[in-house]
C-alpha positions as CSV (number, residue, x, y, z in Angstrom):
1,X,0.0,0.0,0.0
2,X,2.9,2.4,0.8
3,X,4.2,1.8,-2.7
4,X,1.0,3.1,-4.3
5,X,1.0,6.2,-2.1
6,X,4.5,7.0,-3.4
7,X,4.0,6.0,-7.1
8,X,0.8,8.0,-7.8
9,X,2.3,11.4,-6.9
10,X,5.5,10.6,-8.9
11,X,3.4,9.7,-11.9
12,X,1.3,12.8,-11.6
13,X,4.4,14.9,-11.4
14,X,5.6,13.5,-14.7
15,X,2.5,14.5,-16.6
16,X,2.8,17.6,-18.7
17,X,1.0,20.6,-17.4
18,X,-1.9,21.7,-19.6
19,X,-1.9,25.3,-20.8
20,X,1.9,25.7,-20.5
21,X,2.2,26.7,-24.1
22,X,-0.2,27.8,-26.8
23,X,1.3,25.9,-29.8
24,X,0.1,22.7,-31.3
25,X,1.2,19.5,-29.5
26,X,2.1,21.7,-26.4
27,X,5.0,23.5,-28.2
28,X,5.3,27.3,-28.5
29,X,3.9,28.7,-31.7
30,X,7.3,29.9,-32.9
31,X,9.1,26.6,-32.1
32,X,10.9,25.1,-35.1
33,X,11.2,21.3,-35.1
34,X,14.6,19.9,-35.7
35,X,16.0,16.4,-36.5
36,X,19.1,14.7,-35.4
37,X,20.9,12.8,-38.1
38,X,24.2,11.1,-37.3
39,X,24.9,13.4,-34.3
40,X,24.1,16.6,-36.3
41,X,21.3,19.0,-37.0
42,X,21.9,19.7,-40.7
43,X,19.4,22.5,-41.3
44,X,19.5,25.9,-39.6
45,X,16.6,26.3,-37.2
46,X,13.6,27.9,-39.0
47,X,15.9,28.4,-42.0
48,X,17.5,31.3,-40.3
49,X,21.0,32.8,-40.9
50,X,23.1,33.7,-37.9
51,X,25.1,36.8,-37.2
52,X,28.5,36.2,-35.6
53,X,28.6,39.6,-33.8
54,X,25.2,39.0,-32.1
55,X,26.4,35.5,-31.3
56,X,29.4,36.7,-29.4
57,X,27.2,39.1,-27.4
58,X,24.9,36.2,-26.5
59,X,27.6,33.8,-25.4
60,X,29.1,36.5,-23.1
61,X,25.8,37.7,-21.7
62,X,25.0,36.1,-18.3
63,X,21.3,36.7,-18.9
64,X,21.2,34.9,-22.2
65,X,23.7,32.2,-23.3
66,X,26.0,32.6,-20.3
67,X,28.5,30.3,-22.0
68,X,31.4,31.8,-20.1
69,X,30.0,30.3,-16.9
70,X,31.4,26.9,-18.1
71,X,33.6,27.5,-21.1
72,X,36.7,29.5,-22.0
73,X,36.2,31.6,-25.1
74,X,38.7,33.8,-26.9
75,X,36.8,37.1,-26.3
76,X,39.0,40.2,-25.9
77,X,38.7,41.7,-22.4
78,X,37.1,38.6,-20.8
79,X,39.3,37.0,-18.2
80,X,36.8,35.3,-16.0
81,X,35.4,32.1,-17.3
82,X,34.3,28.6,-16.1
83,X,36.2,25.4,-16.6
84,X,33.4,22.8,-16.3
85,X,33.1,22.6,-20.1
86,X,35.9,22.4,-22.7
87,X,37.5,25.5,-24.0
88,X,35.8,26.6,-27.2
89,X,38.7,28.2,-29.0
90,X,39.2,26.2,-32.2
91,X,35.8,24.5,-32.0
92,X,35.2,25.2,-35.8
93,X,38.4,23.3,-36.6
94,X,37.2,20.3,-34.6
95,X,33.4,20.2,-35.4
96,X,31.2,21.0,-38.4
97,X,28.5,23.6,-38.2
98,X,25.8,20.8,-38.0
99,X,27.7,19.2,-35.2
100,X,28.0,22.5,-33.3
101,X,24.2,23.1,-33.9
102,X,23.3,19.8,-32.1
103,X,25.5,20.6,-29.2
104,X,23.9,24.0,-28.7
105,X,20.4,23.0,-29.4
106,X,20.4,19.9,-27.1
107,X,23.7,18.4,-26.0
108,X,21.8,15.6,-24.2
109,X,21.3,13.9,-27.6
110,X,25.0,13.1,-27.3
111,X,25.5,12.9,-23.5
112,X,22.2,12.3,-21.6
113,X,24.0,12.9,-18.3
114,X,25.4,16.3,-19.2
115,X,24.6,19.4,-17.1
116,X,24.7,21.6,-20.1
117,X,21.3,23.0,-20.8
118,X,19.7,22.3,-24.1
119,X,19.2,25.9,-25.3
120,X,16.6,25.0,-27.9
121,X,15.4,21.7,-26.3
122,X,11.8,20.7,-26.7
123,X,10.3,22.7,-23.7
124,X,8.2,19.7,-22.7
125,X,11.4,17.9,-21.9
126,X,13.0,20.6,-19.7
127,X,13.1,19.5,-16.1
128,X,11.8,22.0,-13.6
129,X,12.4,25.2,-15.6
130,X,12.2,28.6,-13.9
131,X,9.0,30.4,-14.2
132,X,10.4,32.6,-17.0
133,X,11.2,29.5,-19.1
134,X,8.1,27.4,-18.6
135,X,6.8,26.3,-22.0
136,X,9.6,27.9,-24.0
137,X,13.2,27.4,-25.0
138,X,16.1,29.1,-23.2
139,X,17.2,30.9,-26.4
140,X,15.2,31.7,-29.6
141,X,15.9,30.0,-32.9
142,X,17.6,33.2,-34.1
143,X,19.8,33.4,-31.0
144,X,20.8,29.8,-31.5
145,X,21.8,30.5,-35.1
146,X,23.7,33.6,-34.0
147,X,25.7,31.6,-31.4
148,X,26.5,29.0,-34.1
149,X,27.6,31.7,-36.5
150,X,30.0,33.0,-33.8
151,X,31.3,29.6,-32.9
152,X,31.9,28.8,-36.6
153,X,34.4,31.7,-36.7
154,X,36.5,30.1,-34.0
155,X,39.0,28.1,-36.1
């Protein structure tokens, strides 16, 4: 009997909350679906082109990408950075743009145990998001493509 008292609340907690998003299938209206093929996302999100300058601003902004919390990046004037993730200098020499895209969109497709957030992960899969992020992605599709454009310059 004790098992059932524990199991039912756990199962109820796993159910998606209704009304979290306004889009079809519980996704935001502006969410662009993406597909993983051989550890890549080949197509730019929503067919968007990124801007490297905006991308650099996003990765260094603690209220948006906050990449510097975990990664070292070759950004002039930035001396404080985290060391949890790998340094990103030279990432474009090691990975293709479609490989970088998957890592930014949702790294957990490669490493399910990672602590790196999926910045364009399906919002229904985000575990306990803050109120600001309920039913939405951490970055927009345009911001993701901007970050990718910046990272693609780091050869």
